[in-house]
Backbone of each chain as ProteinMPNN parsed JSONL, in Angstrom:
{"seq_chain_A": "XXXXXXXXXXXXXXXXXXXXXXXXXXXXXXXXXXXXXXXXXXXXXXXXXXXXXXXXXXXXXXXXXXXXXXXXXXXXXXXXXXXXXXXXXXXXXXXXXXXXXXXXXXXXXXXXXXX", "coords_chain_A": {"N_chain_A": [[137.382, -98.033, 189.699], [136.468, -95.005, 190.698], [136.893, -91.45, 190.919], [136.118, -88.419, 191.584], [135.983, -84.835, 192.062], [134.734, -82.603, 194.349], [133.999, -80.156, 193.125], [133.289, -81.158, 190.694], [131.052, -81.781, 190.679], [127.517, -82.08, 190.147], [124.873, -79.72, 191.184], [121.797, -81.091, 192.921], [118.69, -80.559, 191.739], [116.969, -78.554, 193.435], [114.366, -77.283, 193.26], [111.71, -77.702, 194.013], [111.633, -78.16, 196.559], [110.281, -77.632, 199.921], [110.444, -75.379, 203.018], [113.178, -75.091, 203.14], [116.466, -73.388, 203.611], [118.737, -71.843, 201.849], [120.213, -73.788, 200.663], [122.631, -76.607, 199.282], [122.848, -79.137, 197.198], [125.023, -81.855, 196.448], [125.21, -84.55, 194.817], [127.393, -87.244, 195.171], [128.59, -89.946, 195.494], [126.568, -92.604, 194.055], [124.022, -94.417, 193.056], [124.381, -93.881, 190.475], [127.055, -94.101, 189.844], [127.195, -96.795, 190.604], [127.371, -97.334, 192.928], [126.277, -100.097, 195.393], [125.012, -100.074, 197.593], [124.834, -97.57, 199.723], [124.506, -94.087, 199.372], [126.707, -91.294, 199.143], [126.442, -87.956, 199.909], [127.456, -84.53, 199.536], [126.258, -81.698, 201.235], [125.939, -78.397, 201.38], [125.511, -75.363, 202.931], [124.522, -72.374, 203.267], [125.308, -69.183, 205.113], [123.366, -69.071, 207.865], [121.497, -70.888, 206.531], [119.208, -73.686, 206.239], [118.114, -77.214, 206.293], [115.171, -79.296, 205.44], [113.164, -79.459, 208.173], [112.133, -82.487, 209.135], [111.318, -85.967, 208.479], [111.874, -89.409, 207.97], [111.896, -92.875, 206.713], [114.472, -93.772, 206.689], [117.966, -93.667, 207.829], [120.515, -91.485, 208.661], [123.833, -90.664, 208.107], [126.405, -88.439, 209.034], [128.93, -86.198, 208.625], [130.531, -83.438, 209.614], [132.339, -81.233, 207.867], [133.47, -78.625, 207.018], [132.916, -75.291, 208.427], [130.288, -74.569, 210.867], [127.121, -74.96, 212.83], [124.271, -76.117, 213.72], [122.269, -79.304, 214.789], [119.064, -79.837, 214.789], [116.614, -81.458, 216.69], [113.899, -83.393, 217.83], [113.879, -83.221, 220.663], [115.368, -80.657, 221.118], [118.172, -78.374, 220.111], [121.486, -79.177, 218.927], [124.974, -78.206, 218.77], [127.277, -77.722, 216.253], [130.293, -78.566, 214.787], [132.993, -78.568, 212.742], [134.14, -81.863, 212.371], [132.807, -83.391, 213.623], [130.646, -86.115, 213.589], [127.041, -87.398, 212.93], [124.554, -89.502, 213.679], [121.582, -90.178, 212.502], [118.918, -91.568, 213.468], [116.631, -93.71, 211.315], [113.072, -92.36, 210.912], [113.383, -90.453, 212.715], [112.828, -86.822, 213.403], [114.452, -84.381, 212.219], [116.818, -81.278, 211.636], [119.11, -79.644, 209.654], [121.236, -76.848, 210.589], [122.939, -73.99, 209.48], [125.626, -71.867, 211.046], [126.613, -68.417, 211.391], [128.987, -68.853, 209.559], [128.413, -70.579, 207.458], [127.804, -73.845, 206.685], [129.36, -77.263, 205.847], [128.616, -80.431, 205.225], [129.329, -84.111, 204.791], [126.678, -86.139, 203.974], [125.336, -89.544, 204.37], [123.432, -91.843, 203.06], [120.919, -95.094, 202.954], [120.727, -97.135, 200.135], [117.749, -98.14, 200.143], [116.181, -96.268, 200.717], [113.234, -94.113, 199.798], [113.468, -91.92, 198.091]], "CA_chain_A": [[137.194, -97.018, 190.66], [136.01, -93.609, 190.293], [137.557, -90.37, 191.458], [135.56, -87.322, 191.254], [136.298, -83.985, 193.264], [133.406, -82.068, 195.004], [133.597, -79.128, 192.235], [133.13, -81.818, 189.37], [129.46, -82.69, 190.886], [126.155, -81.313, 189.641], [124.092, -79.832, 192.271], [120.597, -81.297, 192.649], [117.525, -79.841, 191.668], [115.834, -78.741, 194.973], [113.645, -76.117, 193.063], [110.444, -78.069, 194.318], [111.57, -78.591, 198.06], [109.972, -76.43, 200.825], [110.496, -75.83, 204.344], [114.485, -75.062, 203.343], [116.892, -71.834, 202.984], [120.279, -71.781, 201.197], [121.331, -75.127, 200.657], [123.003, -76.972, 198.011], [122.996, -80.772, 197.275], [125.685, -82.24, 195.713], [125.538, -86.018, 194.865], [128.972, -87.425, 194.983], [128.692, -91.473, 194.534], [125.443, -93.023, 194.078], [123.367, -95.428, 192.233], [124.411, -93.967, 189.006], [128.233, -94.78, 189.884], [127.383, -98.124, 190.622], [127.258, -97.771, 194.399], [125.024, -100.95, 195.531], [124.326, -100.009, 199.212], [124.406, -96.327, 200.024], [124.861, -92.955, 198.826], [127.262, -90.195, 199.691], [126.221, -86.746, 199.036], [127.703, -83.182, 200.031], [125.48, -80.567, 201.528], [126.608, -76.86, 201.473], [124.483, -74.376, 203.393], [125.043, -70.755, 203.192], [124.987, -68.601, 206.634], [121.633, -69.187, 208.461], [120.745, -71.908, 205.827], [118.91, -75.048, 206.948], [117.323, -78.115, 205.251], [113.902, -79.363, 206.104], [112.671, -80.237, 209.686], [111.332, -83.549, 208.307], [111.571, -87.338, 209.082], [111.735, -90.462, 206.859], [112.011, -94.163, 207.393], [115.929, -94.134, 206.792], [118.981, -93.235, 208.581], [121.44, -90.352, 208.118], [125.025, -90.873, 208.615], [126.535, -87.221, 208.437], [130.005, -85.591, 208.901], [130.563, -81.944, 209.147], [133.861, -80.898, 207.05], [133.81, -77.096, 206.8], [132.158, -74.505, 209.049], [129.363, -74.785, 211.939], [125.996, -74.603, 212.928], [123.668, -76.763, 214.75], [121.183, -80.06, 214.473], [117.853, -79.872, 215.753], [115.828, -82.652, 216.829], [112.411, -83.071, 218.666], [114.457, -82.69, 222.041], [116.352, -79.557, 221.073], [119.498, -78.322, 219.034], [122.89, -79.397, 219.514], [126.126, -77.422, 218.364], [127.953, -78.678, 215.255], [131.404, -77.904, 214.354], [133.978, -79.497, 211.83], [134.593, -83.002, 212.827], [131.344, -83.774, 214.275], [129.632, -87.324, 213.143], [125.987, -87.354, 213.595], [123.742, -90.612, 213.5], [119.948, -89.813, 212.614], [118.16, -93.075, 213.225], [115.283, -93.376, 210.76], [111.985, -92.022, 211.83], [113.548, -89.359, 213.925], [113.051, -85.628, 213.037], [115.628, -83.423, 212.213], [116.94, -80.29, 210.662], [120.402, -79.097, 209.859], [121.153, -75.46, 210.232], [124.232, -73.428, 209.509], [125.872, -70.847, 211.649], [127.492, -67.502, 210.529], [130.036, -69.107, 208.617], [127.872, -71.489, 206.94], [128.196, -75.363, 207.165], [129.166, -78.09, 204.947], [128.564, -81.649, 205.74], [128.741, -85.225, 203.923], [125.282, -87.145, 204.452], [125.27, -90.875, 203.299], [121.81, -92.594, 202.857], [121.091, -96.039, 202.226], [119.647, -97.286, 198.675], [116.748, -98.746, 200.152], [115.003, -95.112, 200.489], [112.296, -93.969, 198.523], [113.931, -90.701, 197.032]], "C_chain_A": [[137.11, -95.708, 189.78], [136.637, -92.745, 191.08], [136.915, -89.321, 191.205], [135.747, -86.27, 192.503], [134.852, -83.196, 193.274], [133.102, -80.888, 193.833], [133.254, -79.742, 190.743], [131.215, -81.781, 189.531], [128.457, -81.555, 190.5], [125.277, -81.076, 190.917], [122.599, -80.646, 191.614], [119.75, -80.582, 192.759], [116.541, -79.791, 192.822], [114.867, -77.409, 194.8], [112.17, -76.515, 193.852], [110.49, -78.156, 195.834], [111.152, -77.06, 198.787], [110.788, -76.515, 202.281], [112.251, -75.437, 204.406], [114.884, -73.467, 202.974], [118.318, -72.105, 202.862], [120.93, -72.975, 201.678], [121.418, -75.452, 199.423], [123.141, -78.661, 198.048], [123.874, -81.278, 196.387], [125.723, -83.726, 195.729], [126.718, -86.424, 194.547], [129.267, -89.048, 194.499], [127.266, -91.838, 195.069], [124.948, -93.821, 193.41], [124.018, -95.349, 190.964], [126.278, -94.133, 189.048], [128.218, -96.184, 190.374], [127.306, -98.416, 192.138], [125.812, -98.574, 194.727], [124.454, -100.762, 196.789], [123.846, -98.87, 199.742], [125.163, -95.428, 199.31], [125.673, -91.862, 199.482], [127.166, -88.84, 198.971], [126.867, -85.548, 199.828], [126.474, -82.008, 199.883], [126.244, -79.375, 201.718], [125.494, -75.95, 202.005], [125.193, -73.334, 203.877], [124.797, -70.301, 204.762], [123.489, -68.48, 206.619], [120.963, -70.131, 207.265], [120.241, -72.853, 206.617], [117.985, -75.902, 206.013], [115.938, -78.313, 206.237], [113.948, -79.989, 207.478], [111.777, -81.371, 209.291], [111.884, -84.825, 209.216], [111.318, -88.476, 207.853], [112.396, -91.754, 207.407], [113.744, -94.542, 207.226], [117.012, -93.521, 207.513], [119.976, -92.193, 207.644], [122.487, -90.734, 208.749], [125.746, -89.486, 208.108], [128.096, -86.635, 209.294], [130.136, -84.118, 208.563], [132.211, -81.735, 208.938], [134.315, -79.589, 207.19], [132.61, -76.226, 207.76], [131.551, -74.999, 210.601], [127.985, -74.63, 211.792], [125.154, -75.713, 213.799], [122.583, -78.135, 214.138], [120.049, -79.93, 215.37], [117.087, -80.775, 215.554], [114.426, -82.407, 217.476], [112.653, -82.389, 219.876], [115.261, -81.535, 222.038], [117.166, -79.417, 219.975], [120.655, -78.631, 219.793], [123.871, -78.824, 218.533], [126.745, -78.526, 217.434], [129.048, -77.944, 214.626], [132.358, -78.998, 213.111], [134.627, -80.744, 212.56], [133.885, -83.668, 213.33], [130.782, -84.8, 213.379], [128.257, -87.177, 213.985], [125.143, -88.92, 213.055], [122.148, -90.343, 213.932], [119.216, -91.245, 212.443], [116.944, -92.597, 212.095], [113.892, -93.15, 211.342], [112.021, -90.99, 212.967], [113.583, -87.824, 213.185], [114.054, -84.908, 213.124], [115.821, -82.252, 211.305], [118.308, -79.584, 210.922], [120.764, -77.81, 209.841], [122.617, -74.888, 210.286], [124.38, -72.171, 210.239], [126.108, -69.739, 210.824], [128.51, -67.819, 209.682], [129.714, -69.988, 207.55], [128.124, -72.979, 207.349], [128.11, -76.233, 206.073], [129.584, -79.614, 205.425], [128.458, -82.691, 204.62], [127.38, -85.853, 204.744], [125.305, -88.348, 203.675], [123.959, -91.475, 204.064], [121.897, -94.139, 202.521], [120.467, -96.169, 200.999], [118.662, -97.563, 198.994], [115.69, -97.378, 200.147], [114.458, -94.962, 199.292], [112.357, -93.063, 197.721], [115.368, -90.863, 197.121]], "O_chain_A": [[137.508, -95.454, 188.643], [137.039, -93.253, 192.127], [137.227, -89.087, 190.038], [135.697, -86.635, 193.677], [134.04, -83.21, 192.349], [131.908, -80.686, 193.613], [132.995, -79.019, 189.78], [130.385, -81.763, 188.623], [128.668, -80.345, 190.572], [124.962, -82.021, 191.641], [122.3, -80.805, 190.43], [119.725, -79.83, 193.733], [115.649, -80.582, 193.127], [114.583, -76.641, 195.718], [111.52, -75.565, 194.289], [109.408, -78.227, 196.416], [111.463, -75.91, 198.477], [111.548, -77.422, 202.619], [112.761, -75.441, 205.526], [114.206, -72.613, 202.402], [118.979, -72.574, 203.788], [121.746, -73.205, 202.571], [120.725, -74.987, 198.517], [123.567, -79.247, 199.044], [123.446, -81.142, 195.241], [126.296, -84.222, 196.7], [127.192, -85.933, 193.523], [129.918, -89.388, 193.511], [126.831, -91.516, 196.174], [125.911, -94.224, 192.757], [124.268, -96.363, 190.312], [126.723, -94.323, 187.916], [129.308, -96.73, 190.545], [127.193, -99.566, 192.565], [124.676, -98.144, 194.526], [123.382, -101.309, 197.046], [122.709, -98.834, 200.213], [126.209, -95.706, 198.724], [125.187, -91.492, 200.551], [127.607, -88.572, 197.853], [126.723, -85.711, 201.04], [125.94, -81.569, 198.864], [127.316, -79.499, 202.31], [124.486, -75.89, 201.3], [126.156, -73.31, 204.643], [124.154, -71.016, 205.531], [122.692, -68.025, 205.799], [119.744, -70.003, 207.149], [120.739, -72.969, 207.737], [117.251, -75.419, 205.15], [115.673, -77.774, 207.312], [114.7, -80.91, 207.796], [110.589, -81.094, 209.123], [112.579, -84.799, 210.231], [110.56, -88.246, 206.911], [113.23, -91.773, 208.312], [114.162, -95.609, 207.675], [116.606, -92.413, 207.864], [120.133, -92.129, 206.424], [122.355, -91.16, 209.896], [125.747, -89.289, 206.893], [128.204, -86.722, 210.518], [129.899, -83.649, 207.45], [133.091, -82.044, 209.741], [135.495, -79.382, 207.473], [131.443, -76.616, 207.722], [132.225, -75.679, 211.376], [127.555, -74.197, 210.724], [125.811, -76.107, 214.763], [122.1, -77.954, 213.02], [120.156, -79.925, 216.597], [116.749, -81.068, 214.408], [113.943, -81.28, 217.591], [112.065, -81.378, 220.26], [115.932, -81.376, 223.057], [117.037, -80.125, 218.976], [120.823, -78.426, 220.994], [123.555, -78.978, 217.354], [126.781, -79.74, 217.631], [128.869, -76.888, 214.02], [132.071, -80.175, 212.89], [135.599, -80.575, 213.296], [134.299, -84.797, 213.592], [130.393, -84.363, 212.296], [128.174, -86.943, 215.191], [125.309, -89.264, 211.885], [121.617, -90.297, 215.042], [119.035, -91.841, 211.381], [116.456, -91.47, 212.012], [113.599, -93.832, 212.324], [111.172, -90.711, 213.814], [114.463, -87.692, 212.334], [114.599, -84.788, 214.221], [115.123, -82.149, 210.296], [118.648, -79.075, 211.99], [120.574, -77.412, 208.692], [123.41, -75.333, 211.115], [123.458, -71.358, 210.182], [125.894, -69.861, 209.618], [128.939, -66.891, 208.997], [130.579, -70.229, 206.708], [128.684, -73.192, 208.424], [127.128, -76.206, 205.331], [130.68, -79.902, 205.904], [127.749, -82.467, 203.639], [127.249, -85.949, 205.964], [125.297, -88.293, 202.445], [123.646, -91.521, 205.254], [122.862, -94.512, 201.854], [119.622, -95.32, 200.717], [117.956, -97.31, 198.017], [114.567, -97.444, 199.648], [114.807, -95.359, 198.18], [111.635, -93.027, 196.724], [116.113, -90.131, 196.47]]}, "seq_chain_B": "XXXXXXXXXXXXXXXXXXXXXXXXXXXXXXXXXXXXXXXXXXXXXXXXXXXXXXXXXXXXXXXXXXXXXXXXXXXXXXXXXXXXXXXXXXXXXXXXXXXXXXXXXXXXXXXXXXX", "coords_chain_B": {"N_chain_B": [[119.106, -89.524, 218.098], [122.607, -89.547, 217.547], [126.058, -87.906, 218.597], [128.986, -87.469, 217.977], [132.29, -86.283, 218.156], [135.232, -86.272, 216.396], [137.422, -86.332, 217.856], [136.8, -87.479, 220.285], [136.453, -90.185, 219.417], [137.517, -93.673, 219.54], [140.671, -94.84, 218.583], [140.727, -97.789, 216.225], [142.278, -101.083, 216.862], [145.135, -101.543, 215.664], [147.311, -103.467, 215.499], [148.04, -105.775, 214.462], [147.837, -105.887, 211.714], [149.207, -105.82, 208.821], [151.664, -104.71, 205.913], [151.175, -102.032, 206.033], [151.779, -98.355, 206.955], [151.99, -95.945, 209.443], [149.23, -95.41, 209.913], [145.998, -94.57, 211.356], [142.763, -95.61, 212.432], [139.698, -94.475, 212.857], [136.91, -95.633, 213.953], [133.649, -94.176, 213.641], [130.691, -94.063, 213.254], [128.729, -96.859, 213.705], [127.904, -100.244, 213.781], [127.637, -100.699, 216.673], [126.596, -98.044, 216.947], [124.35, -98.506, 216.445], [123.57, -98.389, 213.726], [122.561, -99.124, 210.787], [123.081, -100.212, 207.997], [125.463, -99.182, 206.889], [128.82, -98.466, 207.691], [130.623, -95.557, 209.111], [133.797, -94.242, 208.913], [137.036, -92.706, 209.908], [139.796, -92.276, 208.46], [143.069, -91.314, 209.545], [146.208, -90.679, 208.004], [149.763, -90.229, 208.569], [152.383, -88.473, 207.459], [153.532, -90.148, 204.425], [152.175, -92.332, 204.998], [150.398, -95.246, 204.786], [147.615, -97.483, 203.486], [146.874, -100.906, 203.313], [147.67, -102.48, 200.378], [145.235, -104.07, 198.795], [142.252, -106.189, 198.82], [138.574, -106.784, 198.88], [135.26, -108.155, 199.046], [133.477, -106.209, 199.201], [132.588, -102.779, 198.821], [133.997, -99.272, 199.198], [133.576, -96.08, 199.92], [134.833, -93.291, 199.766], [136.061, -90.097, 201.219], [138.004, -87.425, 200.801], [138.992, -85.398, 203.608], [141.215, -83.683, 204.584], [144.586, -82.621, 203.682], [146.467, -84.255, 201.288], [147.161, -86.87, 198.951], [147.476, -90.055, 197.346], [145.483, -92.508, 195.585], [146.09, -96.057, 194.844], [145.928, -98.028, 192.222], [145.416, -101.095, 190.388], [145.709, -100.369, 187.783], [147.714, -98.126, 188.105], [148.328, -95.046, 189.973], [146.302, -92.51, 191.225], [146.251, -88.821, 191.901], [144.966, -87.294, 195.064], [143.019, -84.991, 196.595], [141.974, -82.671, 199.373], [138.445, -82.922, 199.45], [138.149, -84.759, 197.48], [136.072, -87.465, 196.253], [136.048, -90.964, 196.283], [135.374, -93.823, 194.72], [135.388, -97.135, 195.437], [134.944, -100.116, 194.003], [133.766, -103.292, 195.122], [136.019, -105.852, 195.541], [138.008, -104.846, 194.076], [141.602, -103.786, 193.846], [143.359, -101.517, 195.881], [145.081, -99.161, 197.375], [145.482, -96.548, 199.788], [147.571, -93.865, 200.051], [149.499, -91.307, 201.625], [150.503, -88.029, 200.98], [153.188, -85.561, 201.835], [151.913, -83.739, 203.437], [150.476, -85.275, 205.025], [147.575, -87.295, 204.834], [143.843, -87.045, 205.675], [141.083, -89.093, 205.844], [137.478, -89.901, 205.078], [135.797, -92.956, 205.1], [133.377, -95.135, 204.299], [131.899, -98.065, 204.392], [129.719, -101.271, 203.854], [127.507, -102.715, 206.183], [127.49, -105.409, 205.549], [129.737, -106.676, 205.174], [132.967, -108.765, 205.989], [134.575, -107.927, 208.198]], "CA_chain_B": [[120.375, -89.004, 217.546], [124.075, -89.435, 218.23], [126.771, -86.743, 218.011], [130.439, -87.473, 218.554], [133.202, -85.38, 217.543], [136.238, -87.295, 215.996], [138.442, -86.514, 218.791], [136.035, -88.356, 221.25], [136.53, -91.625, 218.894], [138.924, -94.609, 220.177], [141.085, -95.73, 217.371], [140.845, -99.177, 216.397], [143.504, -101.746, 217.394], [145.598, -102.326, 214.133], [148.51, -103.817, 215.733], [147.762, -107.257, 213.824], [148.094, -105.512, 210.401], [150.829, -105.872, 207.877], [151.791, -103.841, 204.838], [150.331, -100.884, 206.392], [152.465, -97.603, 207.749], [151.391, -94.36, 209.793], [147.666, -94.961, 209.652], [145.073, -94.316, 212.608], [141.319, -95.819, 211.963], [138.808, -94.06, 214.303], [135.325, -95.781, 213.921], [132.794, -92.719, 214.004], [129.329, -94.388, 213.39], [129.124, -98.399, 213.412], [126.874, -101.253, 214.314], [127.566, -100.478, 217.917], [125.879, -96.956, 217.391], [122.927, -98.943, 215.766], [123.531, -98.148, 212.178], [121.931, -100.725, 210.28], [123.508, -100.424, 206.722], [126.573, -98.862, 206.694], [129.602, -97.564, 209.019], [131.514, -94.657, 208.611], [134.967, -94.457, 209.636], [138.059, -91.898, 209.821], [141.423, -92.613, 208.436], [143.971, -90.618, 209.749], [147.643, -91.087, 207.468], [150.635, -89.498, 208.576], [153.093, -88.112, 206.035], [153.885, -91.185, 203.708], [151.374, -93.423, 205.542], [149.887, -96.13, 203.616], [146.791, -98.369, 203.829], [147.256, -101.891, 202.731], [147.244, -102.953, 198.67], [144.407, -105.281, 199.237], [140.96, -106.105, 197.986], [137.572, -107.584, 199.661], [134.236, -108.031, 198.387], [132.5, -105.044, 199.61], [132.983, -101.3, 198.159], [134.578, -98.366, 199.77], [133.066, -94.944, 199.482], [135.805, -92.504, 200.556], [135.972, -88.685, 200.863], [139.498, -86.81, 201.623], [138.479, -84.014, 204.234], [142.415, -83.138, 204.926], [145.773, -82.977, 203.421], [146.465, -84.808, 200.002], [147.842, -87.768, 198.61], [147.127, -90.871, 196.244], [145.118, -93.871, 195.699], [146.943, -96.658, 193.91], [144.998, -99.15, 191.778], [145.667, -102.09, 189.41], [145.877, -99.8, 186.853], [148.314, -96.927, 188.688], [148.108, -94.042, 191.054], [145.739, -90.956, 190.871], [146.092, -87.887, 192.871], [144.045, -86.998, 195.839], [143.009, -83.56, 197.383], [140.645, -82.39, 200.04], [137.41, -82.545, 198.178], [137.949, -85.873, 196.159], [135.532, -88.683, 196.735], [136.547, -92.191, 195.658], [134.298, -95.165, 194.727], [136.113, -98.512, 195.07], [134.212, -101.303, 194.012], [134.38, -104.682, 195.548], [136.933, -106.776, 194.348], [139.146, -104.005, 193.123], [142.69, -103.894, 194.689], [143.552, -100.591, 196.185], [145.969, -98.731, 198.492], [145.805, -95.064, 199.869], [148.949, -93.181, 200.479], [149.53, -90.055, 201.901], [151.873, -87.213, 200.758], [154.251, -84.856, 202.615], [151.149, -83.305, 204.525], [149.248, -86.494, 205.781], [146.124, -86.994, 204.367], [142.763, -87.571, 206.307], [139.674, -89.06, 204.659], [136.594, -90.82, 205.853], [135.723, -94.587, 204.655], [132.16, -95.663, 204.258], [131.671, -99.453, 204.17], [128.613, -101.96, 204.128], [127.801, -103.827, 207.284], [127.543, -106.763, 204.796], [131.512, -107.015, 205.111], [133.293, -109.649, 206.904], [135.578, -107.483, 209.207]], "C_chain_B": [[121.732, -89.195, 218.495], [125.13, -88.604, 217.793], [127.842, -86.925, 218.554], [131.469, -86.779, 217.35], [134.554, -86.347, 217.334], [137.153, -87.359, 216.964], [137.84, -87.4, 220.173], [136.157, -89.956, 220.914], [137.683, -92.258, 219.447], [139.639, -94.897, 218.874], [141.236, -97.011, 217.314], [142.14, -99.814, 216.577], [143.703, -102.213, 215.903], [146.885, -102.904, 214.02], [148.713, -105.031, 215.11], [148.167, -106.933, 212.151], [149.306, -105.195, 209.828], [150.647, -104.906, 206.732], [150.789, -102.502, 204.646], [151.396, -99.821, 207.066], [151.65, -96.14, 207.902], [150.395, -94.298, 209.512], [147.052, -95.295, 211.204], [143.589, -94.574, 212.033], [140.456, -95.398, 213.043], [137.522, -94.441, 213.519], [134.256, -94.443, 214.382], [131.333, -93.316, 214.594], [129.508, -95.925, 212.516], [128.084, -99.025, 213.716], [126.584, -100.547, 215.759], [126.848, -99.086, 218.133], [124.531, -97.04, 216.697], [122.736, -98.678, 214.263], [123.467, -99.298, 211.272], [122.592, -101.448, 208.798], [124.465, -100.263, 206.622], [127.375, -98.282, 207.763], [130.464, -96.514, 208.208], [132.696, -94.357, 209.564], [136.089, -93.32, 209.32], [139.091, -92.385, 209.67], [142.427, -91.452, 208.682], [145.796, -91.075, 209.257], [148.607, -90.08, 208.01], [151.424, -89.135, 207.583], [153.592, -89.398, 205.844], [153.429, -92.17, 204.285], [150.738, -93.772, 204.128], [148.803, -97.045, 204.179], [147.203, -99.645, 203.107], [146.662, -102.202, 201.41], [146.502, -104.139, 198.836], [143.177, -105.366, 198.491], [140.101, -107.061, 198.998], [136.64, -107.349, 198.922], [133.48, -106.919, 198.579], [133.202, -103.641, 199.217], [133.417, -100.652, 199.491], [134.099, -97.029, 199.212], [133.834, -93.74, 200.395], [135.554, -90.996, 200.285], [137.065, -88.042, 201.519], [138.775, -85.483, 202.116], [139.839, -83.076, 204.524], [143.559, -83.282, 204.274], [145.734, -83.614, 201.734], [147.446, -86.107, 200.007], [147.549, -88.724, 197.063], [146.416, -92.017, 196.386], [145.848, -94.539, 194.489], [145.956, -97.975, 193.634], [145.779, -100.234, 190.971], [146.477, -101.248, 188.169], [147.183, -98.655, 187.117], [147.8, -95.945, 189.791], [147.21, -92.776, 190.424], [145.814, -89.805, 192.209], [144.969, -87.719, 193.731], [144.148, -85.726, 196.528], [141.867, -83.336, 198.578], [139.559, -82.184, 199.148], [137.034, -83.696, 197.403], [137.135, -86.913, 197.026], [135.864, -89.805, 195.796], [135.811, -93.217, 195.683], [135.144, -96.178, 194.693], [135.017, -99.399, 195.128], [134.304, -102.622, 194.709], [135.27, -105.565, 194.82], [137.872, -106.058, 193.876], [140.269, -103.639, 194.193], [142.737, -102.356, 194.92], [144.376, -100.145, 197.502], [145.726, -97.17, 198.501], [147.052, -94.833, 200.742], [148.839, -91.514, 200.795], [150.968, -89.274, 201.327], [152.447, -86.571, 201.831], [153.285, -84.185, 203.917], [150.328, -84.117, 205.053], [147.95, -86.348, 204.861], [144.974, -87.626, 205.503], [141.524, -87.764, 205.534], [138.549, -90.149, 205.458], [136.306, -91.817, 204.693], [134.611, -95.254, 204.764], [132.259, -97.277, 203.925], [130.274, -100.235, 204.599], [128.659, -102.5, 205.286], [127.592, -105.435, 206.682], [129.2, -107.48, 204.918], [131.71, -107.774, 206.274], [133.87, -109.142, 207.942], [134.842, -106.179, 209.701]], "O_chain_B": [[121.866, -89.05, 219.71], [125.229, -88.492, 216.571], [127.895, -86.583, 219.735], [131.4, -86.784, 216.121], [134.815, -87.159, 218.221], [137.787, -88.411, 217.049], [138.629, -87.903, 220.973], [136.025, -90.84, 221.761], [138.688, -91.638, 219.794], [138.863, -95.266, 217.993], [141.84, -97.557, 218.237], [143.138, -99.103, 216.45], [142.973, -102.883, 215.172], [147.547, -102.962, 212.984], [149.871, -105.416, 215.277], [148.768, -107.774, 211.482], [150.21, -104.474, 210.251], [149.569, -104.328, 206.587], [150.056, -102.094, 203.745], [152.069, -100.419, 207.905], [151.016, -95.469, 207.088], [150.081, -93.321, 208.833], [147.54, -96.085, 212.012], [143.186, -93.78, 211.182], [140.511, -95.985, 214.124], [137.093, -93.743, 212.6], [134.283, -93.921, 215.496], [130.876, -93.213, 215.733], [130.02, -96.196, 211.43], [127.123, -98.302, 213.982], [125.536, -99.947, 215.998], [126.477, -98.815, 219.275], [123.78, -96.106, 216.416], [121.627, -98.813, 213.745], [124.278, -100.214, 211.137], [122.64, -102.641, 208.501], [124.979, -101.264, 206.123], [126.831, -97.665, 208.679], [130.868, -96.588, 207.048], [132.571, -94.248, 210.784], [135.959, -92.964, 208.149], [139.57, -93.015, 210.612], [142.48, -90.611, 207.785], [146.523, -91.685, 210.041], [148.208, -88.921, 207.891], [151.028, -89.632, 206.529], [154.093, -89.961, 206.817], [154.168, -93.154, 204.237], [150.582, -93.195, 203.052], [148.983, -97.432, 205.334], [147.978, -99.435, 202.173], [145.445, -102.219, 201.221], [147.092, -105.204, 199.016], [143.036, -104.62, 197.522], [140.62, -107.888, 199.748], [136.782, -106.472, 198.07], [132.596, -106.844, 197.726], [134.42, -103.535, 199.362], [133.304, -101.182, 200.597], [134.232, -96.866, 197.999], [133.454, -93.374, 201.507], [134.932, -90.637, 199.284], [137.117, -88.072, 202.748], [138.162, -84.692, 201.4], [139.682, -81.866, 204.689], [143.733, -84.497, 204.183], [144.768, -83.266, 201.055], [148.305, -86.328, 200.86], [147.439, -88.213, 195.948], [146.692, -92.664, 197.396], [146.167, -93.961, 193.45], [145.404, -98.699, 194.463], [146.999, -100.077, 191.009], [147.611, -101.491, 187.755], [147.674, -98.309, 186.042], [146.787, -96.237, 190.427], [147.433, -92.221, 189.347], [145.423, -90.077, 193.344], [143.883, -87.987, 193.216], [145.217, -85.36, 197.016], [140.842, -84.012, 198.492], [139.637, -81.408, 198.196], [135.976, -83.794, 196.781], [137.398, -87.188, 198.197], [135.95, -89.583, 194.589], [135.519, -93.626, 196.807], [135.837, -96.136, 193.677], [134.252, -99.482, 196.089], [135.497, -102.923, 194.75], [135.172, -105.898, 193.639], [138.695, -106.64, 193.17], [139.931, -103.233, 195.305], [142.081, -101.758, 194.066], [144.279, -100.776, 198.554], [145.748, -96.532, 197.448], [147.421, -95.4, 201.77], [148.135, -90.713, 200.179], [152.106, -89.737, 201.258], [152.181, -87.077, 202.922], [153.692, -84.096, 205.075], [149.342, -83.637, 205.611], [147.524, -85.325, 204.324], [145.269, -88.64, 206.136], [140.998, -86.941, 204.784], [138.864, -91.016, 206.274], [136.542, -91.541, 203.517], [134.775, -96.236, 205.487], [132.905, -97.51, 202.902], [129.719, -99.862, 205.633], [129.774, -102.862, 205.662], [127.563, -106.44, 207.391], [129.548, -108.646, 204.732], [131.042, -107.689, 207.305], [133.779, -109.894, 208.912], [135.35, -105.476, 210.575]]}, "name": "protein", "num_of_chains": 2, "seq": "XXXXXXXXXXXXXXXXXXXXXXXXXXXXXXXXXXXXXXXXXXXXXXXXXXXXXXXXXXXXXXXXXXXXXXXXXXXXXXXXXXXXXXXXXXXXXXXXXXXXXXXXXXXXXXXXXXXXXXXXXXXXXXXXXXXXXXXXXXXXXXXXXXXXXXXXXXXXXXXXXXXXXXXXXXXXXXXXXXXXXXXXXXXXXXXXXXXXXXXXXXXXXXXXXXXXXXXXXXXXXXXXXXXXXX"}
């Protein structure tokens, strides 16, 4: 059993990322912890922060734990608040954006992905 | 893309469960939503509530979102608070217990499990 508080997690290096603003990515439970099937990461978005508007073959399972904002898809944007779960299927374009209070969410992804 | 707030989720029927106390299980993102690899569920434990002390072949990836309590393993109990991530490997006995404030946590499991 592995127990780690989010304050103990080391932020991922996002210096090479483009089309992002005010985001921090904290890997919590990954292959490094021996997780065989999927990884759990915490995203912290500053007010007005956003993740890239992109797509990839693997799915996202997201849960908003603090703050609020939006998820943007091809068909428009949807408001998000703490307690919202979001399923983004593989191949669907998406971007998460924080409102004035910032937004923090868990994002789980399968290990079969390429990054 | 599927967006659902936890207040829209229907609690699972736990009437046949034994060795549990004061727990509610809300499936959020599962096979029903098309999730191919893993499911995200929300557990709500009332004060002093607990999940079964059991084991199974699949892993848990847990994140405490509200309240506090403990996770009990073969080797003893560990305190938990909001912000704690817990990895329970397949085959390891475990129980989650809430403190006086109750505890709510996400628990993700692979689809390859038997239940």
